[in-house]
C-alpha positions as a Markdown table, in Angstrom:
| # | Residue | x | y | z |
|---|---|---|---|---|
| 1 | Met | -10.4 | -57.8 | 48.7 |
| 2 | Leu | -11.7 | -54.6 | 50.3 |
| 3 | Ser | -8.7 | -52.6 | 49.2 |
| 4 | Leu | -9.3 | -53.6 | 45.6 |
| 5 | Leu | -12.9 | -52.5 | 45.7 |
| 6 | Leu | -11.8 | -49.1 | 47.2 |
| 7 | Lys | -9.2 | -48.7 | 44.4 |
| 8 | Ala | -11.8 | -49.5 | 41.8 |
| 9 | Ala | -14.4 | -47.1 | 43.2 |
| 10 | Thr | -11.7 | -44.3 | 43.4 |
| 11 | Phe | -10.8 | -44.8 | 39.8 |
| 12 | Leu | -14.5 | -44.7 | 38.7 |
| 13 | Trp | -15.1 | -41.5 | 40.7 |
| 14 | Arg | -12.0 | -39.8 | 39.1 |
| 15 | Arg | -13.3 | -40.8 | 35.6 |
| 16 | Val | -16.7 | -39.4 | 36.4 |
| 17 | Asp | -15.1 | -36.1 | 37.7 |
| 18 | Asp | -13.0 | -35.7 | 34.6 |
| 19 | Asp | -16.0 | -36.3 | 32.3 |
| 20 | Leu | -18.1 | -33.8 | 34.3 |
| 21 | Glu | -15.2 | -31.2 | 34.0 |
| 22 | Gln | -15.0 | -31.8 | 30.2 |
| 23 | Asp | -18.7 | -31.6 | 29.8 |
| 24 | Thr | -18.7 | -28.3 | 31.8 |
| 25 | Cys | -15.9 | -26.8 | 29.7 |
| 26 | Glu | -17.7 | -27.7 | 26.4 |
| 27 | Ala | -21.0 | -26.2 | 27.7 |
| 28 | Ala | -19.3 | -23.0 | 28.9 |
| 29 | Asp | -17.1 | -20.6 | 27.0 |
| 30 | Cys | -13.7 | -22.0 | 27.5 |
| 31 | Thr | -11.9 | -19.7 | 25.0 |
| 32 | Glu | -8.4 | -18.8 | 26.1 |
| 33 | Tyr | -7.8 | -15.1 | 26.9 |
| 34 | Lys | -4.6 | -13.2 | 27.9 |
| 35 | Asn | -3.7 | -9.8 | 29.2 |
| 36 | Val | -0.8 | -7.9 | 27.6 |
| 37 | Leu | 0.4 | -4.9 | 29.4 |
| 38 | Gly | 2.6 | -2.4 | 27.8 |
| 39 | Gly | 2.4 | -3.8 | 24.3 |
| 40 | Thr | 3.7 | -1.8 | 21.3 |
| 41 | Val | 1.8 | -1.0 | 18.1 |
| 42 | Thr | 4.2 | -2.3 | 15.5 |
| 43 | Arg | 2.4 | -1.8 | 12.1 |
| 44 | Phe | -0.7 | -1.1 | 10.2 |
| 45 | Cys | -2.1 | -3.0 | 7.1 |
| 46 | Gly | -5.3 | -1.7 | 5.7 |
| 47 | Lys | -8.0 | -1.6 | 8.4 |
| 48 | Tyr | -5.9 | -3.9 | 10.7 |
| 49 | Gly | -3.1 | -3.2 | 13.1 |
| 50 | Leu | -0.6 | -5.3 | 14.9 |
| 51 | Val | 0.7 | -5.2 | 18.5 |
| 52 | Asp | 4.1 | -6.7 | 19.0 |
| 53 | Asp | 3.8 | -8.2 | 15.5 |
| 54 | Ser | 1.6 | -11.0 | 17.0 |
| 55 | Ile | -1.8 | -9.6 | 18.0 |
| 56 | Tyr | -4.1 | -8.0 | 15.5 |
| 57 | Phe | -6.8 | -5.4 | 16.2 |
| 58 | Thr | -9.2 | -3.1 | 14.4 |
| 59 | Ala | -10.2 | 0.4 | 15.1 |
| 60 | Asn | -13.5 | -0.9 | 16.7 |
| 61 | Asp | -11.3 | -2.7 | 19.4 |
| 62 | Val | -9.7 | 0.6 | 20.7 |
| 63 | Leu | -11.4 | 2.2 | 23.7 |
| 64 | Gly | -12.6 | 5.6 | 23.0 |
| 65 | Gly | -12.0 | 5.2 | 19.3 |
| 66 | Met | -8.6 | 7.2 | 19.6 |
| 67 | Pro | -6.4 | 6.6 | 16.5 |
| 68 | Leu | -3.1 | 4.8 | 17.5 |
| 69 | Gln | 0.4 | 5.5 | 16.3 |
| 70 | Ile | 3.2 | 3.1 | 15.4 |
| 71 | Gly | 5.4 | 2.8 | 18.5 |
| 72 | Gln | 2.5 | 3.7 | 20.9 |
| 73 | Lys | 2.1 | 1.6 | 24.1 |
| 74 | Val | -1.2 | -0.2 | 24.8 |
| 75 | Asn | -2.8 | -2.6 | 27.2 |
| 76 | Ile | -4.7 | -5.5 | 25.6 |
| 77 | Val | -7.1 | -8.2 | 26.3 |
| 78 | Ala | -6.6 | -10.8 | 23.6 |
| 79 | Gln | -8.6 | -13.9 | 22.5 |
| 80 | Lys | -7.0 | -17.0 | 21.1 |
| 81 | Asn | -8.4 | -18.4 | 17.8 |
| 82 | Glu | -8.6 | -22.1 | 18.5 |
| 83 | Ile | -8.3 | -23.0 | 14.9 |
| 84 | Ser | -5.4 | -21.0 | 13.7 |
| 85 | Gly | -3.8 | -20.4 | 17.1 |
| 86 | Gly | -3.5 | -16.7 | 16.4 |
| 87 | Trp | -4.5 | -13.9 | 18.8 |
| 88 | Lys | -7.0 | -11.0 | 18.3 |
| 89 | Ala | -7.6 | -8.2 | 20.6 |
| 90 | Val | -11.0 | -7.7 | 22.0 |
| 91 | Lys | -10.0 | -4.6 | 24.0 |
| 92 | Val | -7.2 | -2.2 | 23.2 |
| 93 | Glu | -6.4 | 0.5 | 25.8 |
| 94 | Pro | -3.9 | 3.3 | 25.0 |
| 95 | Val | -1.4 | 3.7 | 27.8 |
| 96 | Thr | -1.5 | 7.1 | 29.3 |
| 97 | Ser | 1.5 | 8.4 | 31.4 |
| 98 | Gln | 1.6 | 10.9 | 34.2 |
| 99 | Trp | 1.2 | 14.6 | 33.6 |
| 100 | Asp | 4.6 | 16.3 | 33.3 |
| 101 | Glu | 5.6 | 19.2 | 35.6 |
| 102 | Asp | 4.7 | 21.7 | 32.8 |
| 103 | Gly | 1.2 | 20.3 | 32.7 |
| 104 | Thr | 1.6 | 18.5 | 29.4 |
| 105 | Asn | 1.0 | 14.7 | 28.9 |
| 106 | Asp | 3.9 | 13.1 | 27.0 |
| 107 | Thr | 1.8 | 10.3 | 25.7 |
| 108 | Tyr | 0.1 | 12.7 | 23.3 |
| 109 | Ser | 2.5 | 15.5 | 22.9 |
| 110 | Asn | 5.1 | 13.2 | 21.4 |
| 111 | Leu | 2.8 | 11.6 | 18.8 |
| 112 | Pro | 3.4 | 12.4 | 15.2 |
| 113 | Ala | 0.6 | 13.9 | 13.1 |
| 114 | Gln | 0.7 | 10.8 | 10.9 |
| 115 | Ser | 2.5 | 7.5 | 11.0 |
| 116 | Glu | 5.9 | 7.2 | 9.5 |
| 117 | Thr | 6.3 | 6.7 | 5.7 |
| 118 | His | 7.4 | 3.6 | 4.0 |
| 119 | Asn | 8.8 | 2.9 | 0.5 |
| 120 | Leu | 6.4 | 1.2 | -1.9 |
| 121 | Ile | 6.7 | -0.3 | -5.4 |
| 122 | Gly | 3.3 | -0.8 | -7.0 |
| 123 | Ile | 1.0 | -0.5 | -10.0 |
| 124 | Ile | -1.6 | 2.1 | -10.8 |
| 125 | Thr | -4.9 | 0.1 | -10.7 |
| 126 | Ser | -7.3 | 3.1 | -11.2 |
| 127 | Arg | -7.1 | 6.7 | -12.1 |
| 128 | Thr | -9.4 | 9.7 | -12.1 |
| 129 | Lys | -9.0 | 13.3 | -12.7 |
| 130 | Asp | -8.1 | 14.1 | -9.1 |
| 131 | Gly | -6.2 | 10.9 | -8.1 |
| 132 | Gly | -6.4 | 7.1 | -8.1 |
| 133 | Tyr | -5.3 | 4.0 | -6.4 |
| 134 | Leu | -2.0 | 1.9 | -6.2 |
| 135 | Asn | -2.5 | -1.8 | -5.7 |
| 136 | Glu | -6.2 | -1.3 | -5.5 |
| 137 | Thr | -6.1 | -0.1 | -1.8 |
| 138 | Ile | -3.6 | 2.8 | -1.6 |
| 139 | Tyr | -5.2 | 6.1 | -2.5 |
| 140 | Phe | -3.2 | 8.9 | -4.0 |
| 141 | Ser | -3.9 | 12.5 | -5.0 |
| 142 | Met | -2.7 | 14.1 | -8.2 |
| 143 | Ala | -1.2 | 16.7 | -6.0 |
| 144 | Asp | 1.2 | 14.0 | -4.7 |
| 145 | Val | 2.4 | 13.0 | -8.1 |
| 146 | Cys | 5.8 | 14.4 | -9.2 |
| 147 | Glu | 5.5 | 17.4 | -11.5 |
| 148 | Gly | 5.3 | 16.5 | -15.2 |
| 149 | Phe | 4.3 | 12.9 | -14.7 |
| 150 | Gln | 0.8 | 11.9 | -15.9 |
| 151 | Pro | 0.2 | 8.4 | -14.3 |
| 152 | Tyr | -1.9 | 6.0 | -16.3 |
| 153 | Lys | -3.7 | 2.7 | -15.3 |
| 154 | Gly | -1.0 | 0.0 | -15.5 |
| 155 | Asp | 2.0 | 2.1 | -14.8 |
| 156 | Trp | 4.6 | 0.7 | -12.5 |
| 157 | Val | 5.6 | 3.4 | -10.0 |
| 158 | Gln | 7.7 | 4.0 | -6.9 |
| 159 | Ala | 6.2 | 6.0 | -4.0 |
| 160 | Gln | 6.1 | 6.4 | -0.3 |
| 161 | Tyr | 3.0 | 5.7 | 1.8 |
| 162 | Phe | 1.7 | 6.3 | 5.3 |
| 163 | Ile | -1.4 | 5.4 | 7.4 |
| 164 | Glu | -3.9 | 8.2 | 7.7 |
| 165 | Gln | -4.5 | 8.0 | 11.5 |
| 166 | Thr | -8.0 | 9.5 | 11.5 |
| 167 | Thr | -9.3 | 7.0 | 8.9 |
| 168 | Trp | -6.7 | 4.2 | 9.1 |
| 169 | Lys | -6.5 | 4.2 | 5.4 |
| 170 | Ser | -3.2 | 4.0 | 3.4 |
| 171 | Gln | -2.2 | 7.0 | 1.3 |
| 172 | Ala | 0.6 | 7.4 | -1.1 |
| 173 | Cys | 2.9 | 10.4 | -1.9 |
| 174 | Cys | 5.9 | 11.2 | -4.0 |
| 175 | Ile | 4.7 | 9.1 | -6.9 |
| 176 | Lys | 7.1 | 8.7 | -9.9 |
| 177 | Pro | 7.8 | 6.2 | -12.6 |
| 178 | Leu | 9.7 | 3.0 | -11.5 |
| 179 | Arg | 11.8 | 2.5 | -14.6 |
| 180 | Tyr | 12.4 | 4.4 | -17.8 |
| 181 | Lys | 14.5 | 4.3 | -21.0 |
| 182 | Arg | 15.1 | 6.2 | -24.2 |
| 183 | Val | 14.4 | 4.7 | -27.7 |
| 184 | Asp | 15.5 | 6.5 | -30.8 |
| 185 | Lys | 14.4 | 6.3 | -34.5 |
| 186 | Val | 11.6 | 3.7 | -34.4 |
| 187 | Pro | 8.4 | 3.8 | -36.5 |
| 188 | Ile | 4.8 | 4.3 | -35.3 |
| 189 | Thr | 3.2 | 1.1 | -36.4 |
| 190 | Arg | -0.4 | 1.6 | -35.4 |
| 191 | Ile | -2.8 | 4.5 | -34.7 |
| 192 | Leu | -6.0 | 3.6 | -32.8 |
| 193 | His | -8.2 | 6.7 | -32.4 |
| 194 | Arg | -6.5 | 8.5 | -29.4 |
| 195 | Ser | -3.9 | 5.7 | -28.7 |
| 196 | Gly | -1.3 | 3.8 | -30.8 |
| 197 | Val | 1.7 | 1.5 | -30.9 |
| 198 | Val | 5.3 | 2.3 | -31.7 |
| 199 | Asp | 7.6 | -0.4 | -33.1 |
| 200 | Asp | 4.9 | -3.0 | -32.4 |
| 201 | Ile | 5.9 | -3.2 | -28.8 |
| 202 | Ile | 5.4 | 0.2 | -27.1 |
| 203 | Phe | 1.9 | 1.6 | -26.3 |
| 204 | Phe | 1.0 | 5.2 | -26.1 |
| 205 | Thr | -2.1 | 7.2 | -25.4 |
| 206 | Leu | -2.7 | 10.9 | -26.1 |
| 207 | Glu | -4.3 | 11.2 | -22.7 |
| 208 | Ala | -1.0 | 10.8 | -21.0 |
| 209 | Leu | 1.6 | 11.7 | -23.5 |
| 210 | Arg | 3.9 | 14.8 | -23.8 |
| 211 | Leu | 4.4 | 16.0 | -27.3 |
| 212 | Pro | 6.3 | 19.0 | -28.9 |
| 213 | His | 4.1 | 21.9 | -30.0 |
| 214 | Leu | 2.3 | 21.5 | -33.3 |
| 215 | Tyr | 3.3 | 17.9 | -33.6 |
| 216 | Val | 0.6 | 15.1 | -34.1 |
| 217 | Pro | 1.7 | 11.5 | -34.3 |
| 218 | Lys | 0.9 | 9.7 | -37.4 |
| 219 | Lys | 1.4 | 6.1 | -38.7 |
| 220 | Asp | 4.9 | 5.4 | -40.1 |
| 221 | Asp | 6.4 | 8.5 | -38.5 |
| 222 | Leu | 10.0 | 7.8 | -37.3 |
| 223 | Val | 10.2 | 9.1 | -33.8 |
| 224 | Asn | 12.3 | 9.2 | -30.6 |
| 225 | Leu | 10.7 | 8.3 | -27.3 |
| 226 | Val | 11.1 | 8.2 | -23.6 |
| 227 | Ile | 9.2 | 5.1 | -22.3 |
| 228 | Ile | 8.3 | 3.9 | -18.8 |
| 229 | Glu | 7.4 | 0.3 | -17.6 |
| 230 | Ser | 3.7 | -0.2 | -17.7 |
| 231 | Asn | 1.3 | -3.2 | -18.1 |
| 232 | Gln | -0.9 | -2.5 | -21.1 |
| 233 | Ser | -2.4 | -5.7 | -22.2 |
| 234 | Leu | 0.0 | -7.0 | -24.8 |
| 235 | Tyr | 2.6 | -4.3 | -24.2 |
| 236 | Gln | 5.0 | -3.8 | -21.3 |
| 237 | Trp | 6.2 | -0.3 | -22.0 |
| 238 | Arg | 4.2 | 3.0 | -22.4 |
| 239 | Ala | 5.5 | 6.1 | -24.1 |
| 240 | Leu | 5.8 | 9.1 | -21.8 |
| 241 | Cys | 6.9 | 11.5 | -24.6 |
| 242 | Ile | 7.3 | 11.3 | -28.3 |
| 243 | Ala | 9.1 | 13.6 | -30.8 |
| 244 | Pro | 9.8 | 13.2 | -34.5 |
| 245 | Ala | 13.3 | 11.9 | -35.3 |
| 246 | Glu | 13.4 | 13.9 | -38.6 |
| 247 | Lys | 12.5 | 17.5 | -37.5 |
| 248 | Glu | 13.0 | 19.1 | -40.9 |
| 249 | Arg | 10.5 | 16.7 | -42.5 |
| 250 | Tyr | 7.7 | 18.2 | -40.5 |
| 251 | Gly | 8.7 | 21.8 | -40.9 |
| 252 | Ile | 9.4 | 22.3 | -37.2 |
| 253 | Thr | 12.8 | 24.1 | -37.6 |
| 254 | Gln | 12.8 | 25.6 | -34.1 |
| 255 | Leu | 12.1 | 22.2 | -32.4 |
| 256 | Cys | 14.8 | 21.4 | -29.9 |
| 257 | Asp | 15.6 | 17.8 | -29.0 |
| 258 | Tyr | 12.4 | 17.1 | -27.1 |
| 259 | Thr | 13.2 | 13.6 | -26.2 |
| 260 | Glu | 16.6 | 14.7 | -24.8 |
| 261 | Tyr | 14.7 | 17.1 | -22.6 |
| 262 | Cys | 12.3 | 14.3 | -21.5 |
| 263 | Ala | 15.2 | 12.0 | -20.8 |
| 264 | Thr | 17.0 | 14.6 | -18.7 |
| 265 | Tyr | 13.9 | 15.2 | -16.9 |
| 266 | Met | 13.3 | 11.6 | -16.1 |
| 267 | Phe | 16.9 | 11.2 | -15.0 |
| 268 | His | 16.5 | 13.9 | -12.4 |
| 269 | Leu | 13.0 | 12.6 | -11.4 |
| 270 | Ile | 13.9 | 9.0 | -10.8 |
| 271 | Gly | 17.6 | 9.4 | -10.2 |
């Protein structure tokens, strides 16, 4: 009888201890943390970065505010998100190595000036005189647009991009049209102030259009075009250059085949 009472008391004490431990954990901060030594910065996306493709961090988490590079080694204290199960860095410390015999530190001397470039296919979402944005977040300067190409909002383009290490912002370079084709002897079906439509399916705007000298597009003109893929409301193509198909009709006797020139240019531009 005594042994049964002892067993019951032991069970009750164990239950009380478990409940106290659970209450203590709930009252205290029982968030799970882990240390990662020698992790590798694997990628950047906007204002976020990833270590070992599994732990994300921001510039505010980096000790000293030093810009990091892809491939750089870091030590991390990471916190687990109890809902998603993912990990976020709360402290990122760049790994520094020993000084070399020549007095230089290889951690910094081997870092590139900017992160490596990556290929990108995107759409021009905004455009100003000096530049614009691809996919709303990737900035480009007109100095980084291939010569002769006037990008316009809605154009599909191919480019390269990199992460600017001082600001952690994405920037594009080597911007050129994604796809193009030549279309011959089709009529201009609509003129709307400084824009128009060719063959009811191709949009053009005088703000981003190459034309032969002295030629002004008019409704019903029969023209040759080089067009590029572009989202323009009801239209999926935009004219990059236009020239009259019947040169003699417009008294432009010295006009060479302007669209042939444009097509050749685009071939070398896009490849």
